[in-house]
C-alpha positions as CSV (number, residue, x, y, z in Angstrom):
1,M,-79.8,54.4,-8.7
2,V,-81.3,52.3,-11.5
3,F,-78.8,50.2,-13.4
4,G,-79.9,48.6,-16.6
5,C,-77.9,46.6,-19.1
6,F,-79.4,45.9,-22.5
7,F,-77.7,43.6,-25.0
8,Q,-78.5,42.8,-28.5
9,S,-76.9,39.9,-30.4
10,G,-74.0,41.3,-32.6
11,F,-74.4,44.9,-31.4
12,S,-74.2,45.3,-27.7
13,Q,-75.0,48.5,-25.9
14,V,-74.9,49.2,-22.2
15,G,-77.2,51.8,-20.6
16,I,-76.8,53.1,-17.1
17,N,-80.0,54.8,-15.9
18,T,-81.5,54.6,-19.4
19,S,-83.7,51.9,-21.0
20,T,-82.7,53.0,-24.5
21,P,-78.9,53.3,-24.8
22,M,-77.8,55.2,-27.9
23,S,-74.1,54.3,-27.7
24,T,-71.9,51.4,-26.7
25,L,-71.9,52.9,-23.2
26,D,-74.7,55.4,-22.5
27,I,-74.7,57.0,-19.1
28,N,-77.7,59.1,-18.0
29,G,-76.1,60.7,-14.9
30,N,-72.7,61.7,-13.5
31,L,-69.4,59.9,-14.1
32,T,-66.5,59.9,-11.7
33,I,-63.0,59.0,-12.9
34,K,-60.0,57.8,-10.9
35,E,-57.6,60.5,-9.7
36,I,-54.3,59.3,-8.3
37,G,-51.0,60.3,-6.7
38,I,-48.0,58.2,-5.8
39,I,-46.5,58.4,-2.4
40,N,-43.1,60.1,-2.4
41,S,-40.7,57.8,-0.4
42,N,-38.5,60.9,0.4
43,V,-41.3,62.8,2.3
44,A,-43.0,61.1,5.2
45,G,-46.8,61.2,4.8
46,S,-46.9,62.6,1.3
47,A,-49.4,61.4,-1.2
48,V,-48.4,63.0,-4.5
49,F,-47.2,61.9,-7.9
50,N,-43.5,62.9,-7.8
51,G,-41.2,63.1,-10.8
52,G,-38.0,61.1,-11.3
53,P,-34.5,62.4,-11.8
54,S,-33.0,62.9,-15.3
55,G,-33.0,59.6,-17.2
56,S,-35.2,57.9,-14.6
57,A,-38.7,59.3,-15.2
58,T,-41.7,58.3,-13.1
59,P,-44.0,56.1,-15.2
60,I,-47.6,57.2,-15.7
61,N,-49.7,54.1,-16.1
62,D,-52.7,54.3,-13.8
63,G,-55.6,56.7,-13.3
64,V,-57.1,59.3,-15.6
65,Y,-56.7,62.6,-13.7
66,I,-53.1,62.7,-12.4
67,S,-51.7,65.5,-10.2
68,L,-48.0,65.8,-10.9
69,T,-45.6,67.2,-8.3
70,P,-42.2,67.8,-9.9
71,T,-39.4,68.8,-7.5
72,S,-36.0,70.3,-8.2
73,G,-34.0,67.5,-9.9
74,N,-37.0,65.2,-10.0
75,Q,-39.3,66.6,-12.7
76,E,-39.5,63.8,-15.3
77,F,-42.6,61.7,-16.0
78,I,-43.1,59.2,-18.8
79,L,-46.2,57.9,-20.6
80,P,-46.7,54.3,-21.8
81,N,-46.0,53.4,-25.4
82,A,-49.0,54.7,-27.3
83,V,-49.1,51.5,-29.4
84,N,-49.9,49.5,-26.2
85,V,-52.8,51.7,-25.0
86,P,-54.9,52.9,-28.0
87,G,-57.7,55.2,-26.9
88,R,-56.1,55.8,-23.5
89,I,-56.7,59.3,-22.1
90,Y,-54.8,61.1,-19.3
91,I,-55.4,64.5,-17.8
92,L,-52.2,65.7,-16.3
93,R,-51.9,68.7,-14.0
94,N,-48.7,70.2,-12.7
95,I,-49.5,71.2,-9.1
96,S,-46.1,72.5,-8.3
97,N,-45.8,76.2,-7.6
98,S,-42.2,76.4,-8.8
99,V,-41.0,73.5,-10.9
100,T,-41.7,72.6,-14.6
101,A,-42.9,69.1,-15.2
102,Q,-41.4,67.3,-18.2
103,I,-43.4,64.6,-20.0
104,Y,-41.8,61.9,-22.1
105,T,-43.1,58.7,-23.7
106,F,-41.9,55.1,-23.9
107,G,-43.1,55.0,-27.5
108,G,-44.9,57.2,-30.1
109,N,-44.5,60.9,-30.8
110,F,-46.3,64.0,-29.4
111,F,-48.5,65.9,-31.7
112,S,-50.4,69.1,-30.9
113,K,-54.2,68.9,-31.4
114,D,-54.0,70.9,-34.6
115,S,-50.7,69.9,-36.1
116,S,-49.2,67.2,-38.3
117,T,-45.7,68.2,-37.1
118,L,-44.3,66.2,-34.2
119,T,-43.4,68.1,-31.0
120,A,-40.0,67.3,-29.6
121,S,-39.9,65.6,-26.2
122,P,-40.3,66.5,-23.5
123,L,-43.6,68.3,-23.2
124,N,-43.0,71.0,-20.7
125,M,-45.7,71.9,-18.2
126,P,-44.7,75.1,-16.3
127,P,-45.9,75.9,-12.8
128,N,-48.5,78.6,-12.3
129,A,-49.1,79.2,-16.0
130,L,-51.6,78.6,-18.8
131,L,-49.9,75.3,-19.8
132,K,-50.0,73.6,-16.4
133,T,-52.7,71.2,-17.4
134,V,-52.6,68.9,-20.5
135,I,-54.9,66.2,-21.9
136,V,-53.0,63.4,-23.8
137,V,-54.8,60.8,-26.0
138,S,-53.2,57.7,-27.6
139,D,-54.3,57.1,-31.2
140,G,-52.6,53.7,-31.1
141,A,-49.4,55.0,-32.6
142,N,-48.8,58.5,-31.1
143,W,-50.0,60.9,-28.4
144,T,-52.1,63.9,-29.3
145,Y,-52.1,66.6,-26.6
146,F,-54.4,69.5,-25.8
147,F,-53.3,72.3,-23.5
C-alpha cells in the first residue's frame, strides 16, 4: 500500500494512495471502521453490547458500528451529549431476536432526517424489523437519525 501525505501551508489535505488529494482526507481505497461490543458481566464468555436497566442505560461512547444486544429488563442505551461530539456518527444495530432496544441521549434532541419536529425519547429499535438499524449524527446540538 502506498501512503502519501501532502500538506500545503494554510490548507492541509491528506491523501492515502493518491498524490492529488481533493478533500481534507482523500482515500483511494477501502476504509474499515471500528465495530465494538461490551462484555456482559452476567454471561460468561459473552462479547456483546448489552443494555442497562431502566434509569441506568449503557453509555455509547466508543466505536462507529455498534451491535446492541438488549435483554428483557436491560434494553436501555444512551448516546453522549451531542454538544460534546459534533460530527460524531454511530451506526447502531439491534441484534436481539426478541427485545426492543431503547436509545436515549445525555444531551440534545432526536430529529428524523427529514423533520424539524423533535422525536420524543427513546428511539425504539425493534427486533427483526425494518427499524432495527439506525444511523445517528451529531450536528453539535442535537442528533439526527436515519432508519
